[in-house]
N, C-alpha and C positions, 0 to 999 in steps of 0.2 A: 465448316458450315456449308451445307448443301444448298444449291440454288433452289431446289424444290421446296425445302423447308422455309425459305424466305418468302417465296411467292405462292406458297400453298394456302389452304383455306383455314389453317389453324390460327390461334391468337398469339402464338409465340414460336420462335425458332427452336431447334433442338438444343440450343444452349440457354434457352430461357429468355431471350430478348423479345420484348413485345413487338408484334407486327402492327404497324399503323397503316390502315387501308387508305387508298386514294381519297383525298378530301377530308381525312380525319385530322384531329388536332395533334400537332407535334409540339409538345410543351417542353419546358426546360429539362424535365426529368427524362423525357425520351431522348433529347439531345445528349445528355450525359451517358445514357445507356449505350447509345450508338458509339460514343467515344470509347467507352469501356470495352465494347465488343471489338473495336478496331485494335485496341492495345492487346487484348487477350488472343486475338486470332492472327496477328502478324507473323510472317515467316521469320524465324530467328536467324536464318542465313541471309535474309534480305530485309533488314529492318528499315522502317520509314525514317525519313529525316525528322529529327526531334523538333525542328522549327515548325513543322506542320502541326504538331500537337499543341505547341505554344499558341499558334494562330487559332486553332480550334477552341482552346480554352478561353482565349480572348473573346471569341464569338459567343461561347457559352455564357461568359460573364455579362456581355452586352445583352444577350437574350434574356437573362435573368432580371437585369435591371429594367428592361422594357416591359417584361411581364409584371413586375412589381409596380411599376409606374402606372400601367394600364389598370391594374386592380385597384390602386389607390384612387385614381381618377374616377373609376366606375363607382366605388364606394362613396366618394365625395358627392357625386352626382345623385346617387340614390338617397343620401342623407338630406338633400335639398327637397325631397318629396314629402318628408315627414309633416303631417298636418294638412296635406293637400289631397284632393280627390283624384282618383285614377280609374281609368277603365282598363280592363285586362283582356288578353287574348284567350284566357281560359273561360269556358262556359259552364253554367250550372246544368242540372239535370233536365231543365226545360229548353236548353240551347241558347239561353241568354248570357251575354258576357257579364262576368262579375264586375261590380263597380263598388268602390268604397273609399275610405280615408286611410292613408298610410300612417301607422302608429309607431313603427320601429324598423330599423335596418340592421342586418347582421352580415358578417363576412365569415363564411365557413370554407376554409381551405381554398380561397380564391373565388368562391361562388357567392355572389351577393344576393341575399334574400330579403324580401319585404314582408312585414306583418301588416296585413290590411284588415281594417274593421269593415265588414260587409253586413248587409241586412239579409237574413235568411228567414223567410216566413214571418216577417214582422219583428224579429229580434236580432240584436247585434251579435255577431260572431267574429272571432279573430282567426284569419286564415293566412297561411304562408304561401307566397308566390316567388318565382324567380324575377329578378330585376328586368330581365329580357321579356317578361310577359306583359309589361306595361305598353299599352297602345296609345293612350291619351292621358294628358294631365289637365285637370280642371281646377281653377281656383274656386273654392267654396267657403262660405262662412262656417266656422267650426266652433260651435258652442257645445262643450263637452257634456253638459248635464241633460236637462229634459229635451232639448232640441236636437240632440245628436241623431236619433233615429230619423227625425224629420229631414235633417240635412242629407243623410244617406239616401233616403227614399226619393227626395227631390232630385238628387244627382242621378240616381238610377232612372227615374222617370224622364229626365231631360234627354237621356241617350236614346229614347224611343221616338223623339220628334222626327217626323218624316217617314216613319215605318208604319206598315199596315198591321192592324191588330184585331183580334176578336175579343168580345166582352161578354160578361154574363148578363149585363143589363139588356132589357128587351124594349122594343119600340111599341107603338100603338097597335101594331098587328101581332104582337107577341113573338116577334122575331129578334134573335140576339143581334146586337149591333156588330157590324164589321166595317172598318173604315181606316183612314189614315190619320195618325196623330199630328195635329197642327200646332199644338202648344201645350204648356204645362203651367199650372199656377196653384197657389194655396188658397183655400177658402176655409177660414176658421182653422181647424186642426186637420183638415182633409186635403190631400193632394189630388188635384183634378186634372183631367185631360180635356183639351178641346179637340174634338174628333169630327172629321168630315166623312160621314157614312157613304158607302159605295153607292147606295140607291137614293141618296137625298142631295139636294142642292145646298141646304143649310147645315152648319155645324151644330153639334150637340156637346154638352159637357157631361163627362162620365168620371166617376171616382177611380183612382188608381187601383183600389182593391178589387175592382170588377174585371180587371184584365185577365184573359184566359190564355191567349197565345199571341206571339209576336212573330212577324216575318218581314223580310225586306220587300219594299215596293218594287 
């Protein structure tokens, strides 16, 4: 096995052993491949002490157990989110972070996935995210029937408190409102923002549906 092949820019050595770059993940499968490479490339005239391989196998067994335990704990933690509201690090086409209610959790080859019910253009959609994408968890009342969309919209609207936004609603001078969201409430079946316009001393109440663009203050 050449030194250049190990430290080169390829993805594997000339014998097919995968190269893990600095900072990359070294999982239990990579550990086993390293051990197999050691066995297949040892000098037959100067074989290594068998006790070394026994120790390495013990390390491999310990690594596998820790990996399985970590996956189990992560999956258990993710399951506790079912029925709860979450904000995610993934943004939609407008640059706003997705927010919704976790409906199910799955484990795919050690990767924990969440199925989240989000509101897209006024309708509910189920989208899949990585468990690591969760940024915040929020307790919300979850009524599955007619109030489901309202809950998701209220949760989404609540994440905008303290942010500056532009609205389609216009003031007495026919200028579209621009200001900071101070609060969120429900009026009848409509979610409303309490907004402090940039050019006014008093707040105004604007419907959630009138929001155009959101940005950090």
